[in-house]
C-alpha positions in Angstrom: 8.5 136.5 105.5 10.1 138.9 103.0 10.2 138.2 99.3 8.5 135.6 97.2 5.4 134.2 99.0 3.9 130.8 97.9 0.8 130.9 95.7 -2.4 131.8 97.6 -0.4 132.4 100.8 0.1 135.7 102.6 -1.9 138.6 103.9 -0.3 141.3 101.8 -2.4 143.2 99.3 0.6 143.1 96.9 0.1 140.5 94.1 2.3 139.7 91.2 1.3 137.9 88.0 4.4 136.6 86.3 5.6 133.9 83.9 8.6 131.6 84.3 11.3 132.3 81.7 10.0 135.8 81.1 12.8 138.4 81.4 10.3 141.3 82.2 8.9 139.2 85.0 12.3 138.4 86.2 13.0 142.1 86.5 10.0 142.7 88.8 10.8 139.7 90.9 14.4 140.9 91.4 13.1 144.4 92.3 10.7 143.1 94.9 13.5 141.1 96.4 15.9 144.0 96.6 13.2 146.1 98.2 12.4 143.4 100.7 8.7 143.5 99.9 6.3 140.8 100.6 4.0 139.7 97.8 1.6 137.0 96.7 2.6 135.1 93.6 0.6 134.0 90.6 2.7 132.2 88.0 0.8 132.0 84.7 1.3 129.4 81.9 2.2 130.8 78.5 1.0 127.7 76.5 -1.5 125.0 77.0 -0.3 122.2 74.6 3.5 122.0 74.9 4.4 120.1 78.1 8.1 120.2 77.3 8.2 123.9 77.8 7.1 124.1 81.4 10.6 124.1 82.9 11.1 127.9 82.9 12.9 128.1 79.6 10.1 128.5 77.1 11.1 131.5 75.0 14.9 131.3 75.7 15.4 127.9 74.0 14.6 129.6 70.7 16.9 132.4 71.6 19.7 130.0 72.3 19.2 128.3 69.0 19.9 131.6 67.3 22.7 132.9 69.4 24.8 129.9 70.5 28.1 129.7 68.6 27.9 133.4 67.7 24.4 133.3 66.3 24.7 130.5 63.7 21.8 130.8 61.3 19.2 128.2 62.1 15.6 127.6 61.3 13.3 127.9 64.3 10.6 125.5 65.3 7.6 127.8 65.5 5.7 125.2 67.5 7.8 126.1 70.5 6.6 129.7 70.7 3.9 130.5 73.4 0.5 130.1 71.8 -2.5 132.4 71.9 -4.5 130.0 74.2 -2.2 130.3 77.2 -3.2 131.7 80.5 -1.7 135.1 79.6 -4.7 135.4 77.2 -7.3 134.4 79.8 -10.2 136.7 80.7 -8.7 137.3 84.1 -5.3 138.5 82.7 -6.9 140.5 79.8 -9.0 142.4 82.3 -5.9 143.6 84.0 -3.8 144.1 80.9 -5.6 144.1 77.5 -2.3 143.3 75.9 -2.3 139.9 77.5 1.2 140.3 78.9 2.9 139.8 82.2 4.3 140.9 84.6 1.3 142.6 86.2 1.7 144.0 89.7 -1.3 144.8 91.9 -0.2 147.0 94.9 -3.3 147.9 96.9 -5.6 149.8 94.5 -2.8 150.3 91.9 -2.5 148.0 88.9 0.7 148.3 87.0 1.9 146.7 83.7 5.1 147.1 81.7 8.1 146.0 83.7 10.1 149.2 83.6 7.1 151.2 84.8 6.7 148.7 87.7 10.4 149.1 88.6 10.1 152.9 88.6 6.9 152.7 90.6 8.5 150.5 93.3 11.5 152.8 93.5 9.3 155.8 94.0 6.8 154.2 96.3 9.4 152.3 98.5 12.5 154.5 98.6 14.6 152.3 100.9 16.8 150.8 100.0 17.4 153.1 97.1 18.3 151.7 93.7 18.7 155.1 92.1 21.4 156.6 94.3 22.9 160.1 93.7 24.9 161.2 91.8 24.3 158.4 89.2 20.5 158.8 89.0 20.4 160.3 85.5 22.6 157.4 84.2 20.5 154.9 85.9 17.4 156.2 84.2 19.1 156.3 80.8 20.4 152.8 80.9 17.1 151.4 82.3 15.2 152.8 79.4 17.9 151.9 77.0 17.5 148.3 77.9 14.4 148.3 75.8 16.6 148.2 72.8 18.3 145.0 74.0 14.9 143.5 74.7 13.6 144.4 71.2 16.6 142.6 69.7 15.9 139.5 71.7 12.3 139.6 70.6 13.4 139.9 67.0 15.5 136.7 67.5 12.4 135.0 68.8 9.8 136.2 66.4 11.5 136.7 63.1 10.6 133.7 60.9 13.3 132.0 58.8 11.6 132.9 55.6 11.5 136.5 56.5 13.8 138.7 54.3 15.2 140.3 57.4 16.0 137.0 59.2 19.7 137.1 58.2 20.1 140.5 59.8 18.8 139.5 63.2 22.1 138.0 64.5 24.2 140.9 63.4 21.9 143.4 65.0 21.9 141.5 68.3 25.7 141.4 68.3 25.8 145.2 67.6 23.5 145.7 70.5 25.6 143.6 72.9 28.7 145.6 71.8 27.0 148.8 73.0 26.4 147.2 76.4 30.0 146.0 76.5 31.0 149.7 76.0 28.7 150.9 78.7 30.6 148.8 81.3 33.5 150.6 83.0 35.8 149.5 85.8 33.1 149.0 88.4 31.2 145.8 89.2 27.9 147.1 87.8 26.6 149.4 85.1 26.9 152.5 87.3 30.1 151.7 89.2 30.1 149.6 92.3 26.5 150.2 93.3 23.8 147.8 92.3 21.0 149.9 90.8 17.7 149.8 89.0 19.7 149.8 85.7 21.2 146.5 86.6 17.7 145.1 87.3 16.5 146.3 84.0 19.3 144.9 82.0 20.5 141.9 84.0 17.6 139.5 83.3 18.0 140.0 79.6 21.7 139.1 79.7 21.2 136.3 82.2 18.5 134.8 79.9 21.1 134.6 77.2 23.7 133.2 79.6 21.5 130.5 81.0 21.2 129.1 77.5 25.0 129.0 77.1 25.2 131.9 74.7 28.8 132.7 73.8 30.2 135.9 75.3 33.9 135.5 74.4 33.8 138.5 72.3 32.4 140.6 75.1 34.7 140.0 78.1 33.2 142.8 80.2 29.7 141.5 79.7 30.9 138.0 80.6 32.4 139.2 83.9 29.3 141.3 84.6 27.1 138.3 84.1 29.2 136.4 86.6 28.5 139.1 89.2 24.7 139.3 88.3 24.3 135.5 88.8 25.2 136.1 92.5 22.8 139.1 92.8 19.7 138.2 90.9 17.6 135.1 91.8 16.4 133.3 88.6 12.8 133.4 87.6 
C-alpha cells in the first residue's frame, strides 16, 4: 500500500516520526504522499499533561487566537503550549535529533531532520514524479526556502508573550509576510503556475494551518483562492 502506513505495520525501512498539528511534519507527510512512498509512522505526543490538546490542533489554537479577526490583540494562555516533558524530548527522539524536534525521517541508513531538508532529499532521491520541474526549478527552490520567513512569523505569534515589548508588532509583521505571499501568486493555480511543486508543499501546510483555525483572508484574495486549491491537494496532518 502506498502512503501512510499504520503504526508498527509494514516492511519498509522508511520511518517517519511526526507530530499532529505540526506544519513541518505536514510538509513531509505531503511529500511522501506525492512521491507515492511507503513508510512506517510514529506519531509523537508534544505534551503529557494537557488532554484537551490531543486532537491535532495543539499549536494552531494559539495562532488562531492571535490572527482571527485580523489579528486582534489577545493575551495567550501559556499553559496551552507544548511542554518540555513531551515525547519530542524523550531519549529516543533526542538521540535522533538533539534539538528535540520533528519531523525526523529514517530512510534506510539515512536520518534526516529539518523539514525542508527532508523535502529536498526526497526530491533528489526519488525523482519521479518530479516536484521541481523545468524551467521553474530556480523559483521552486527560492520559494521553498523563503517559506522559512512565514514559518518564523507563525512561531513569533505562538511564542511571543503578551508582556513582551515586541508583542504588539507580531500581528503587523505576520500581515506583512502574508502580503508578500499574496504578491507571489500569479494567474496559475499554484505558486509556480499550474504545476504543483515542492514550493507548494513547503508553503501550503503553513497557510492551511492558519485556514483550519478560521483565520481571515479577506484582504488576501489570491491566498484565499490558493488555500481552496491546496485543501484538495494536501491531506491534513
